[in-house]
N, CA, C and O atoms as a GROMACS GRO file, in nm:
protein
  532
    1UNK      N    1   0.081  -0.117   0.000
    1UNK     CA    2   0.000   0.000   0.000
    1UNK      C    3   0.086   0.125   0.000
    1UNK      O    4   0.050   0.223  -0.065
    2UNK      N    5   0.193   0.125   0.068
    2UNK     CA    6   0.286   0.238   0.071
    2UNK      C    7   0.343   0.265  -0.066
    2UNK      O    8   0.363   0.380  -0.104
    3UNK      N    9   0.368   0.160  -0.139
    3UNK     CA   10   0.425   0.176  -0.271
    3UNK      C   11   0.324   0.246  -0.363
    3UNK      O   12   0.362   0.325  -0.449
    4UNK      N   13   0.198   0.217  -0.344
    4UNK     CA   14   0.095   0.278  -0.426
    4UNK      C   15   0.084   0.428  -0.399
    4UNK      O   16   0.065   0.505  -0.493
    5UNK      N   17   0.096   0.472  -0.274
    5UNK     CA   18   0.091   0.613  -0.240
    5UNK      C   19   0.216   0.686  -0.284
    5UNK      O   20   0.210   0.805  -0.314
    6UNK      N   21   0.326   0.621  -0.289
    6UNK     CA   22   0.451   0.684  -0.328
    6UNK      C   23   0.462   0.699  -0.478
    6UNK      O   24   0.548   0.772  -0.526
    7UNK      N   25   0.379   0.633  -0.552
    7UNK     CA   26   0.383   0.642  -0.697
    7UNK      C   27   0.347   0.786  -0.738
    7UNK      O   28   0.240   0.835  -0.701
    8UNK      N   29   0.433   0.853  -0.814
    8UNK     CA   30   0.407   0.993  -0.852
    8UNK      C   31   0.283   1.006  -0.941
    8UNK      O   32   0.215   1.108  -0.935
    9UNK      N   33   0.255   0.908  -1.021
    9UNK     CA   34   0.136   0.916  -1.107
    9UNK      C   35   0.008   0.912  -1.024
    9UNK      O   36  -0.091   0.977  -1.058
   10UNK      N   37   0.011   0.835  -0.918
   10UNK     CA   38  -0.105   0.828  -0.831
   10UNK      C   39  -0.126   0.963  -0.761
   10UNK      O   40  -0.239   1.011  -0.749
   11UNK      N   41  -0.015   1.024  -0.715
   11UNK     CA   42  -0.025   1.154  -0.649
   11UNK      C   43  -0.072   1.262  -0.746
   11UNK      O   44  -0.154   1.346  -0.709
   12UNK      N   45  -0.023   1.260  -0.868
   12UNK     CA   46  -0.065   1.358  -0.970
   12UNK      C   47  -0.213   1.336  -1.004
   12UNK      O   48  -0.288   1.433  -1.017
   13UNK      N   49  -0.253   1.212  -1.018
   13UNK     CA   50  -0.393   1.181  -1.047
   13UNK      C   51  -0.485   1.227  -0.935
   13UNK      O   52  -0.591   1.284  -0.960
   14UNK      N   53  -0.443   1.201  -0.810
   14UNK     CA   54  -0.524   1.242  -0.695
   14UNK      C   55  -0.532   1.395  -0.690
   14UNK      O   56  -0.638   1.450  -0.660
   15UNK      N   57  -0.421   1.462  -0.719
   15UNK     CA   58  -0.420   1.609  -0.719
   15UNK      C   59  -0.510   1.665  -0.829
   15UNK      O   60  -0.583   1.761  -0.807
   16UNK      N   61  -0.504   1.602  -0.947
   16UNK     CA   62  -0.591   1.646  -1.056
   16UNK      C   63  -0.738   1.624  -1.024
   16UNK      O   64  -0.823   1.708  -1.054
   17UNK      N   65  -0.769   1.508  -0.962
   17UNK     CA   66  -0.907   1.482  -0.922
   17UNK      C   67  -0.954   1.585  -0.818
   17UNK      O   68  -1.067   1.633  -0.823
   18UNK      N   69  -0.864   1.618  -0.724
   18UNK     CA   70  -0.898   1.719  -0.624
   18UNK      C   71  -0.922   1.854  -0.690
   18UNK      O   72  -1.021   1.921  -0.659
   19UNK      N   73  -0.834   1.897  -0.781
   19UNK     CA   74  -0.851   2.023  -0.852
   19UNK      C   75  -0.978   2.024  -0.936
   19UNK      O   76  -1.048   2.125  -0.943
   20UNK      N   77  -1.008   1.913  -0.998
   20UNK     CA   78  -1.129   1.901  -1.078
   20UNK      C   79  -1.254   1.913  -0.990
   20UNK      O   80  -1.350   1.980  -1.028
   21UNK      N   81  -1.252   1.849  -0.874
   21UNK     CA   82  -1.365   1.856  -0.782
   21UNK      C   83  -1.383   1.998  -0.728
   21UNK      O   84  -1.495   2.049  -0.722
   22UNK      N   85  -1.273   2.063  -0.690
   22UNK     CA   86  -1.280   2.200  -0.639
   22UNK      C   87  -1.326   2.295  -0.750
   22UNK      O   88  -1.408   2.383  -0.725
   23UNK      N   89  -1.273   2.279  -0.871
   23UNK     CA   90  -1.314   2.365  -0.983
   23UNK      C   91  -1.461   2.346  -1.016
   23UNK      O   92  -1.531   2.443  -1.041
   24UNK      N   93  -1.507   2.224  -1.016
   24UNK     CA   94  -1.649   2.196  -1.042
   24UNK      C   95  -1.738   2.258  -0.936
   24UNK      O   96  -1.842   2.316  -0.967
   25UNK      N   97  -1.696   2.246  -0.810
   25UNK     CA   98  -1.774   2.307  -0.701
   25UNK      C   99  -1.777   2.458  -0.715
   25UNK      O  100  -1.881   2.522  -0.695
   26UNK      N  101  -1.661   2.517  -0.749
   26UNK     CA  102  -1.655   2.662  -0.767
   26UNK      C  103  -1.748   2.707  -0.880
   26UNK      O  104  -1.825   2.802  -0.864
   27UNK      N  105  -1.740   2.638  -0.994
   27UNK     CA  106  -1.825   2.676  -1.107
   27UNK      C  107  -1.973   2.655  -1.077
   27UNK      O  108  -2.056   2.735  -1.119
   28UNK      N  109  -2.007   2.549  -1.004
   28UNK     CA  110  -2.146   2.524  -0.967
   28UNK      C  111  -2.196   2.635  -0.872
   28UNK      O  112  -2.308   2.682  -0.885
   29UNK      N  113  -2.111   2.675  -0.778
   29UNK     CA  114  -2.147   2.784  -0.687
   29UNK      C  115  -2.168   2.915  -0.760
   29UNK      O  116  -2.260   2.990  -0.729
   30UNK      N  117  -2.081   2.944  -0.858
   30UNK     CA  118  -2.097   3.066  -0.938
   30UNK      C  119  -2.228   3.062  -1.016
   30UNK      O  120  -2.299   3.162  -1.024
   31UNK      N  121  -2.259   2.947  -1.073
   31UNK     CA  122  -2.383   2.931  -1.149
   31UNK      C  123  -2.505   2.950  -1.059
   31UNK      O  124  -2.600   3.018  -1.096
   32UNK      N  125  -2.501   2.890  -0.940
   32UNK     CA  126  -2.612   2.906  -0.846
   32UNK      C  127  -2.625   3.051  -0.800
   32UNK      O  128  -2.736   3.103  -0.790
   33UNK      N  129  -2.515   3.115  -0.774
   33UNK     CA  130  -2.516   3.256  -0.733
   33UNK      C  131  -2.573   3.345  -0.842
   33UNK      O  132  -2.650   3.437  -0.814
   34UNK      N  133  -2.536   3.318  -0.966
   34UNK     CA  134  -2.589   3.395  -1.078
   34UNK      C  135  -2.740   3.376  -1.090
   34UNK      O  136  -2.813   3.470  -1.120
   35UNK      N  137  -2.786   3.253  -1.068
   35UNK     CA  138  -2.930   3.225  -1.074
   35UNK      C  139  -3.004   3.299  -0.964
   35UNK      O  140  -3.114   3.350  -0.986
   36UNK      N  141  -2.945   3.306  -0.845
   36UNK     CA  142  -3.009   3.378  -0.734
   36UNK      C  143  -3.018   3.527  -0.766
   36UNK      O  144  -3.122   3.588  -0.744
   37UNK      N  145  -2.909   3.584  -0.816
   37UNK     CA  146  -2.909   3.727  -0.851
   37UNK      C  147  -3.008   3.755  -0.962
   37UNK      O  148  -3.079   3.855  -0.958
   38UNK      N  149  -3.015   3.669  -1.062
   38UNK     CA  150  -3.111   3.687  -1.172
   38UNK      C  151  -3.255   3.679  -1.121
   38UNK      O  152  -3.341   3.755  -1.166
   39UNK      N  153  -3.280   3.588  -1.027
   39UNK     CA  154  -3.415   3.576  -0.970
   39UNK      C  155  -3.452   3.702  -0.892
   39UNK      O  156  -3.565   3.749  -0.898
   40UNK      N  157  -3.355   3.757  -0.817
   40UNK     CA  158  -3.381   3.882  -0.743
   40UNK      C  159  -3.409   3.996  -0.839
   40UNK      O  160  -3.499   4.076  -0.816
   41UNK      N  161  -3.332   4.003  -0.946
   41UNK     CA  162  -3.352   4.110  -1.045
   41UNK      C  163  -3.489   4.096  -1.111
   41UNK      O  164  -3.556   4.197  -1.136
   42UNK      N  165  -3.531   3.974  -1.141
   42UNK     CA  166  -3.662   3.953  -1.202
   42UNK      C  167  -3.775   3.994  -1.107
   42UNK      O  168  -3.874   4.053  -1.148
   43UNK      N  169  -3.759   3.960  -0.978
   43UNK     CA  170  -3.861   4.001  -0.880
   43UNK      C  171  -3.867   4.154  -0.869
   43UNK      O  172  -3.976   4.211  -0.864
   44UNK      N  173  -3.752   4.219  -0.866
   44UNK     CA  174  -3.749   4.366  -0.859
   44UNK      C  175  -3.810   4.427  -0.985
   44UNK      O  176  -3.882   4.526  -0.978
   45UNK      N  177  -3.781   4.368  -1.101
   45UNK     CA  178  -3.836   4.419  -1.226
   45UNK      C  179  -3.988   4.401  -1.230
   45UNK      O  180  -4.060   4.490  -1.275
   46UNK      N  181  -4.036   4.288  -1.183
   46UNK     CA  182  -4.181   4.266  -1.180
   46UNK      C  183  -4.248   4.364  -1.085
   46UNK      O  184  -4.355   4.416  -1.116
   47UNK      N  185  -4.187   4.388  -0.971
   47UNK     CA  186  -4.242   4.485  -0.875
   47UNK      C  187  -4.247   4.624  -0.938
   47UNK      O  188  -4.345   4.696  -0.922
   48UNK      N  189  -4.141   4.662  -1.008
   48UNK     CA  190  -4.138   4.791  -1.075
   48UNK      C  191  -4.243   4.801  -1.185
   48UNK      O  192  -4.309   4.905  -1.199
   49UNK      N  193  -4.260   4.696  -1.262
   49UNK     CA  194  -4.360   4.696  -1.368
   49UNK      C  195  -4.502   4.703  -1.312
   49UNK      O  196  -4.589   4.768  -1.370
   50UNK      N  197  -4.525   4.635  -1.200
   50UNK     CA  198  -4.657   4.643  -1.136
   50UNK      C  199  -4.686   4.785  -1.088
   50UNK      O  200  -4.796   4.836  -1.106
   51UNK      N  201  -4.586   4.849  -1.027
   51UNK     CA  202  -4.604   4.988  -0.982
   51UNK      C  203  -4.626   5.080  -1.101
   51UNK      O  204  -4.707   5.172  -1.094
   52UNK      N  205  -4.556   5.056  -1.210
   52UNK     CA  206  -4.572   5.136  -1.331
   52UNK      C  207  -4.714   5.120  -1.387
   52UNK      O  208  -4.773   5.219  -1.432
   53UNK      N  209  -4.767   5.000  -1.385
   53UNK     CA  210  -4.902   4.976  -1.435
   53UNK      C  211  -5.006   5.049  -1.349
   53UNK      O  212  -5.102   5.105  -1.402
   54UNK      N  213  -4.987   5.047  -1.217
   54UNK     CA  214  -5.079   5.118  -1.127
   54UNK      C  215  -5.076   5.267  -1.158
   54UNK      O  216  -5.182   5.330  -1.167
   55UNK      N  217  -4.957   5.323  -1.176
   55UNK     CA  218  -4.946   5.467  -1.207
   55UNK      C  219  -5.004   5.498  -1.345
   55UNK      O  220  -5.065   5.604  -1.364
   56UNK      N  221  -4.988   5.407  -1.441
   56UNK     CA  222  -5.044   5.429  -1.574
   56UNK      C  223  -5.196   5.436  -1.568
   56UNK      O  224  -5.258   5.520  -1.635
   57UNK      N  225  -5.255   5.348  -1.489
   57UNK     CA  226  -5.401   5.349  -1.473
   57UNK      C  227  -5.446   5.480  -1.409
   57UNK      O  228  -5.547   5.538  -1.448
   58UNK      N  229  -5.370   5.527  -1.309
   58UNK     CA  230  -5.405   5.654  -1.244
   58UNK      C  231  -5.394   5.770  -1.342
   58UNK      O  232  -5.482   5.857  -1.345
   59UNK      N  233  -5.289   5.772  -1.422
   59UNK     CA  234  -5.271   5.880  -1.520
   59UNK      C  235  -5.381   5.874  -1.626
   59UNK      O  236  -5.433   5.978  -1.666
   60UNK      N  237  -5.416   5.755  -1.670
   60UNK     CA  238  -5.526   5.742  -1.768
   60UNK      C  239  -5.657   5.794  -1.710
   60UNK      O  240  -5.734   5.860  -1.780
   61UNK      N  241  -5.681   5.765  -1.584
   61UNK     CA  242  -5.804   5.813  -1.518
   61UNK      C  243  -5.802   5.966  -1.511
   61UNK      O  244  -5.903   6.031  -1.540
   62UNK      N  245  -5.689   6.023  -1.472
   62UNK     CA  246  -5.679   6.169  -1.464
   62UNK      C  247  -5.692   6.233  -1.602
   62UNK      O  248  -5.754   6.339  -1.616
   63UNK      N  249  -5.634   6.170  -1.703
   63UNK     CA  250  -5.648   6.223  -1.839
   63UNK      C  251  -5.794   6.220  -1.885
   63UNK      O  252  -5.839   6.311  -1.954
   64UNK      N  253  -5.866   6.116  -1.846
   64UNK     CA  254  -6.008   6.109  -1.878
   64UNK      C  255  -6.086   6.220  -1.811
   64UNK      O  256  -6.173   6.282  -1.872
   65UNK      N  257  -6.057   6.246  -1.684
   65UNK     CA  258  -6.123   6.354  -1.612
   65UNK      C  259  -6.091   6.489  -1.674
   65UNK      O  260  -6.178   6.574  -1.689
   66UNK      N  261  -5.964   6.508  -1.712
   66UNK     CA  262  -5.923   6.634  -1.774
   66UNK      C  263  -5.994   6.653  -1.908
   66UNK      O  264  -6.042   6.762  -1.938
   67UNK      N  265  -6.001   6.548  -1.988
   67UNK     CA  266  -6.068   6.559  -2.118
   67UNK      C  267  -6.216   6.591  -2.100
   67UNK      O  268  -6.272   6.670  -2.174
   68UNK      N  269  -6.278   6.529  -2.000
   68UNK     CA  270  -6.419   6.556  -1.972
   68UNK      C  271  -6.439   6.702  -1.930
   68UNK      O  272  -6.533   6.768  -1.976
   69UNK      N  273  -6.352   6.751  -1.842
   69UNK     CA  274  -6.363   6.891  -1.796
   69UNK      C  275  -6.338   6.988  -1.911
   69UNK      O  276  -6.407   7.089  -1.924
   70UNK      N  277  -6.239   6.957  -1.995
   70UNK     CA  278  -6.211   7.044  -2.110
   70UNK      C  279  -6.328   7.045  -2.207
   70UNK      O  280  -6.363   7.150  -2.262
   71UNK      N  281  -6.388   6.930  -2.228
   71UNK     CA  282  -6.503   6.922  -2.318
   71UNK      C  283  -6.620   7.003  -2.263
   71UNK      O  284  -6.687   7.075  -2.337
   72UNK      N  285  -6.645   6.990  -2.132
   72UNK     CA  286  -6.754   7.066  -2.070
   72UNK      C  287  -6.728   7.216  -2.079
   72UNK      O  288  -6.820   7.293  -2.107
   73UNK      N  289  -6.603   7.256  -2.056
   73UNK     CA  290  -6.571   7.398  -2.064
   73UNK      C  291  -6.583   7.449  -2.207
   73UNK      O  292  -6.632   7.560  -2.230
   74UNK      N  293  -6.539   7.370  -2.303
   74UNK     CA  294  -6.550   7.409  -2.443
   74UNK      C  295  -6.697   7.421  -2.485
   74UNK      O  296  -6.734   7.514  -2.557
   75UNK      N  297  -6.778   7.326  -2.440
   75UNK     CA  298  -6.922   7.331  -2.472
   75UNK      C  299  -6.985   7.456  -2.411
   75UNK      O  300  -7.064   7.523  -2.477
   76UNK      N  301  -6.951   7.486  -2.286
   76UNK     CA  302  -7.004   7.605  -2.220
   76UNK      C  303  -6.961   7.732  -2.293
   76UNK      O  304  -7.039   7.825  -2.308
   77UNK      N  305  -6.837   7.735  -2.339
   77UNK     CA  306  -6.788   7.853  -2.412
   77UNK      C  307  -6.866   7.870  -2.542
   77UNK      O  308  -6.905   7.982  -2.575
   78UNK      N  309  -6.890   7.763  -2.616
   78UNK     CA  310  -6.967   7.772  -2.739
   78UNK      C  311  -7.109   7.821  -2.712
   78UNK      O  312  -7.162   7.903  -2.787
   79UNK      N  313  -7.171   7.770  -2.606
   79UNK     CA  314  -7.306   7.814  -2.571
   79UNK      C  315  -7.308   7.962  -2.535
   79UNK      O  316  -7.400   8.035  -2.573
   80UNK      N  317  -7.208   8.008  -2.462
   80UNK     CA  318  -7.201   8.149  -2.423
   80UNK      C  319  -7.188   8.236  -2.548
   80UNK      O  320  -7.257   8.337  -2.560
   81UNK      N  321  -7.100   8.199  -2.638
   81UNK     CA  322  -7.085   8.277  -2.762
   81UNK      C  323  -7.216   8.279  -2.842
   81UNK      O  324  -7.255   8.382  -2.897
   82UNK      N  325  -7.282   8.164  -2.849
   82UNK     CA  326  -7.407   8.155  -2.923
   82UNK      C  327  -7.514   8.246  -2.860
   82UNK      O  328  -7.585   8.318  -2.931
   83UNK      N  329  -7.525   8.242  -2.728
   83UNK     CA  330  -7.625   8.325  -2.662
   83UNK      C  331  -7.588   8.473  -2.663
   83UNK      O  332  -7.676   8.559  -2.662
   84UNK      N  333  -7.458   8.502  -2.665
   84UNK     CA  334  -7.417   8.643  -2.666
   84UNK      C  335  -7.462   8.711  -2.795
   84UNK      O  336  -7.497   8.829  -2.794
   85UNK      N  337  -7.462   8.638  -2.905
   85UNK     CA  338  -7.509   8.696  -3.032
   85UNK      C  339  -7.657   8.730  -3.020
   85UNK      O  340  -7.699   8.835  -3.069
   86UNK      N  341  -7.736   8.643  -2.958
   86UNK     CA  342  -7.878   8.671  -2.939
   86UNK      C  343  -7.899   8.796  -2.853
   86UNK      O  344  -7.984   8.879  -2.884
   87UNK      N  345  -7.822   8.808  -2.747
   87UNK     CA  346  -7.839   8.920  -2.654
   87UNK      C  347  -7.792   9.050  -2.718
   87UNK      O  348  -7.856   9.154  -2.701
   88UNK      N  349  -7.682   9.046  -2.789
   88UNK     CA  350  -7.627   9.167  -2.851
   88UNK      C  351  -7.720   9.219  -2.960
   88UNK      O  352  -7.732   9.340  -2.980
   89UNK      N  353  -7.787   9.129  -3.029
   89UNK     CA  354  -7.877   9.170  -3.137
   89UNK      C  355  -8.008   9.230  -3.086
   89UNK      O  356  -8.087   9.280  -3.167
   90UNK      N  357  -8.035   9.226  -2.958
   90UNK     CA  358  -8.159   9.282  -2.904
   90UNK      C  359  -8.161   9.435  -2.921
   90UNK      O  360  -8.056   9.498  -2.911
   91UNK      N  361  -8.275   9.492  -2.944
   91UNK     CA  362  -8.283   9.638  -2.961
   91UNK      C  363  -8.254   9.714  -2.832
   91UNK      O  364  -8.226   9.834  -2.838
   92UNK      N  365  -8.260   9.650  -2.718
   92UNK     CA  366  -8.237   9.719  -2.591
   92UNK      C  367  -8.095   9.774  -2.583
   92UNK      O  368  -8.071   9.870  -2.510
   93UNK      N  369  -8.001   9.716  -2.654
   93UNK     CA  370  -7.863   9.761  -2.648
   93UNK      C  371  -7.840   9.894  -2.718
   93UNK      O  372  -7.731   9.950  -2.708
   94UNK      N  373  -7.937   9.943  -2.787
   94UNK     CA  374  -7.920  10.073  -2.852
   94UNK      C  375  -7.927  10.186  -2.750
   94UNK      O  376  -7.874  10.294  -2.774
   95UNK      N  377  -7.990  10.161  -2.636
   95UNK     CA  378  -8.006  10.268  -2.537
   95UNK      C  379  -7.942  10.238  -2.403
   95UNK      O  380  -7.904  10.332  -2.333
   96UNK      N  381  -7.929  10.109  -2.364
   96UNK     CA  382  -7.869  10.077  -2.235
   96UNK      C  383  -7.761   9.970  -2.255
   96UNK      O  384  -7.748   9.912  -2.363
   97UNK      N  385  -7.685   9.944  -2.149
   97UNK     CA  386  -7.572   9.851  -2.159
   97UNK      C  387  -7.613   9.704  -2.159
   97UNK      O  388  -7.548   9.623  -2.224
   98UNK      N  389  -7.716   9.668  -2.089
   98UNK     CA  390  -7.754   9.528  -2.085
   98UNK      C  391  -7.869   9.504  -1.990
   98UNK      O  392  -7.903   9.591  -1.910
   99UNK      N  393  -7.927   9.388  -1.999
   99UNK     CA  394  -8.037   9.352  -1.911
   99UNK      C  395  -7.994   9.235  -1.823
   99UNK      O  396  -7.876   9.202  -1.817
  100UNK      N  397  -8.089   9.174  -1.756
  100UNK     CA  398  -8.058   9.064  -1.665
  100UNK      C  399  -7.999   8.945  -1.739
  100UNK      O  400  -7.910   8.878  -1.686
  101UNK      N  401  -8.047   8.917  -1.860
  101UNK     CA  402  -7.990   8.806  -1.938
  101UNK      C  403  -7.843   8.830  -1.967
  101UNK      O  404  -7.761   8.738  -1.960
  102UNK      N  405  -7.809   8.953  -2.001
  102UNK     CA  406  -7.668   8.985  -2.029
  102UNK      C  407  -7.584   8.967  -1.903
  102UNK      O  408  -7.473   8.915  -1.909
  103UNK      N  409  -7.637   9.010  -1.788
  103UNK     CA  410  -7.564   8.991  -1.662
  103UNK      C  411  -7.540   8.845  -1.630
  103UNK      O  412  -7.430   8.808  -1.589
  104UNK      N  413  -7.642   8.762  -1.649
  104UNK     CA  414  -7.626   8.617  -1.625
  104UNK      C  415  -7.524   8.557  -1.722
  104UNK      O  416  -7.445   8.470  -1.685
  105UNK      N  417  -7.528   8.605  -1.846
  105UNK     CA  418  -7.434   8.555  -1.945
  105UNK      C  419  -7.290   8.593  -1.909
  105UNK      O  420  -7.198   8.513  -1.923
  106UNK      N  421  -7.272   8.716  -1.861
  106UNK     CA  422  -7.139   8.760  -1.818
  106UNK      C  423  -7.092   8.676  -1.698
  106UNK      O  424  -6.975   8.640  -1.689
  107UNK      N  425  -7.183   8.646  -1.606
  107UNK     CA  426  -7.147   8.563  -1.491
  107UNK      C  427  -7.107   8.422  -1.536
  107UNK      O  428  -7.010   8.367  -1.484
  108UNK      N  429  -7.181   8.364  -1.630
  108UNK     CA  430  -7.145   8.232  -1.683
  108UNK      C  431  -7.009   8.236  -1.751
  108UNK      O  432  -6.929   8.144  -1.734
  109UNK      N  433  -6.984   8.342  -1.828
  109UNK     CA  434  -6.855   8.354  -1.898
  109UNK      C  435  -6.740   8.365  -1.798
  109UNK      O  436  -6.635   8.304  -1.816
  110UNK      N  437  -6.760   8.445  -1.691
  110UNK     CA  438  -6.656   8.461  -1.590
  110UNK      C  439  -6.631   8.328  -1.518
  110UNK      O  440  -6.515   8.290  -1.497
  111UNK      N  441  -6.735   8.258  -1.482
  111UNK     CA  442  -6.721   8.130  -1.414
  111UNK      C  443  -6.651   8.028  -1.504
  111UNK      O  444  -6.564   7.954  -1.459
  112UNK      N  445  -6.689   8.026  -1.630
  112UNK     CA  446  -6.627   7.932  -1.725
  112UNK      C  447  -6.479   7.967  -1.747
  112UNK      O  448  -6.395   7.878  -1.757
  113UNK      N  449  -6.449   8.096  -1.755
  113UNK     CA  450  -6.310   8.136  -1.779
  113UNK      C  451  -6.222   8.106  -1.659
  113UNK      O  452  -6.102   8.081  -1.675
  114UNK      N  453  -6.279   8.107  -1.540
  114UNK     CA  454  -6.200   8.084  -1.419
  114UNK      C  455  -6.200   7.938  -1.374
  114UNK      O  456  -6.147   7.907  -1.267
  115UNK      N  457  -6.258   7.849  -1.453
  115UNK     CA  458  -6.257   7.706  -1.418
  115UNK      C  459  -6.113   7.657  -1.424
  115UNK      O  460  -6.041   7.682  -1.520
  116UNK      N  461  -6.074   7.587  -1.320
  116UNK     CA  462  -5.937   7.537  -1.313
  116UNK      C  463  -5.934   7.391  -1.354
  116UNK      O  464  -5.970   7.302  -1.276
  117UNK      N  465  -5.893   7.365  -1.477
  117UNK     CA  466  -5.893   7.228  -1.528
  117UNK      C  467  -5.783   7.145  -1.466
  117UNK      O  468  -5.804   7.028  -1.432
  118UNK      N  469  -5.664   7.203  -1.451
  118UNK     CA  470  -5.550   7.125  -1.405
  118UNK      C  471  -5.524   7.146  -1.255
  118UNK      O  472  -5.424   7.096  -1.204
  119UNK      N  473  -5.611   7.216  -1.186
  119UNK     CA  474  -5.594   7.235  -1.043
  119UNK      C  475  -5.516   7.360  -1.009
  119UNK      O  476  -5.511   7.396  -0.891
  120UNK      N  477  -5.455   7.427  -1.104
  120UNK     CA  478  -5.379   7.548  -1.080
  120UNK      C  479  -5.425   7.655  -1.179
  120UNK      O  480  -5.458   7.622  -1.293
  121UNK      N  481  -5.428   7.780  -1.137
  121UNK     CA  482  -5.465   7.886  -1.231
  121UNK      C  483  -5.360   7.901  -1.339
  121UNK      O  484  -5.243   7.869  -1.318
  122UNK      N  485  -5.401   7.950  -1.454
  122UNK     CA  486  -5.308   7.965  -1.565
  122UNK      C  487  -5.206   8.075  -1.537
  122UNK      O  488  -5.095   8.070  -1.588
  123UNK      N  489  -5.243   8.175  -1.456
  123UNK     CA  490  -5.154   8.286  -1.430
  123UNK      C  491  -5.173   8.332  -1.286
  123UNK      O  492  -5.285   8.356  -1.243
  124UNK      N  493  -5.063   8.345  -1.213
  124UNK     CA  494  -5.067   8.401  -1.078
  124UNK      C  495  -4.973   8.520  -1.078
  124UNK      O  496  -4.854   8.505  -1.106
  125UNK      N  497  -5.024   8.642  -1.047
  125UNK     CA  498  -4.938   8.760  -1.046
  125UNK      C  499  -4.824   8.746  -0.948
  125UNK      O  500  -4.831   8.665  -0.855
  126UNK      N  501  -4.717   8.823  -0.967
  126UNK     CA  502  -4.601   8.817  -0.881
  126UNK      C  503  -4.641   8.849  -0.737
  126UNK      O  504  -4.722   8.939  -0.713
  127UNK      N  505  -4.584   8.777  -0.642
  127UNK     CA  506  -4.608   8.792  -0.499
  127UNK      C  507  -4.753   8.766  -0.458
  127UNK      O  508  -4.795   8.810  -0.351
  128UNK      N  509  -4.828   8.698  -0.541
  128UNK     CA  510  -4.967   8.666  -0.506
  128UNK      C  511  -4.975   8.520  -0.465
  128UNK      O  512  -4.911   8.434  -0.526
  129UNK      N  513  -5.052   8.493  -0.364
  129UNK     CA  514  -5.071   8.356  -0.319
  129UNK      C  515  -5.164   8.284  -0.417
  129UNK      O  516  -5.262   8.341  -0.463
  130UNK      N  517  -5.133   8.159  -0.448
  130UNK     CA  518  -5.216   8.085  -0.544
  130UNK      C  519  -5.349   8.044  -0.482
  130UNK      O  520  -5.442   8.007  -0.554
  131UNK      N  521  -5.360   8.050  -0.348
  131UNK     CA  522  -5.488   8.013  -0.285
  131UNK      C  523  -5.556   8.135  -0.224
  131UNK      O  524  -5.640   8.121  -0.135
  132UNK      N  525  -5.522   8.254  -0.271
  132UNK     CA  526  -5.586   8.374  -0.220
  132UNK      C  527  -5.728   8.382  -0.273
  132UNK      O  528  -5.756   8.337  -0.384
  133UNK      N  529  -5.820   8.441  -0.193
  133UNK     CA  530  -5.959   8.449  -0.240
  133UNK      C  531  -5.976   8.546  -0.354
  133UNK      O  532  -6.088   8.564  -0.404
   0.00000   0.00000   0.00000
């Protein structure tokens, strides 16, 4: 048995088998580690895509509300212009500035012009608070 261990070919073979086993274990560990990292990245990507989908649905809903408000404001503006022609053509305007219908029309026009579609006024003067009455 001693002679078998002293044989240099046996020692070289045993060393090569040991190196092969260690190299295989190292490569298997690297492969497993890469799979774990890839799985973590996929979970993070799925979580991000789910959050993105939720935000997309919210933005679509807000865009729908904005389009509806813009459509209502545009319709109101067209109606005001249409009615203003009727009021201006009245003979009463030859002698006075306007009647109750004209006043109501001006109030509707002011309300429609001041409608805040996006939640903020289109223009705020310098040093003026955006929530001032």
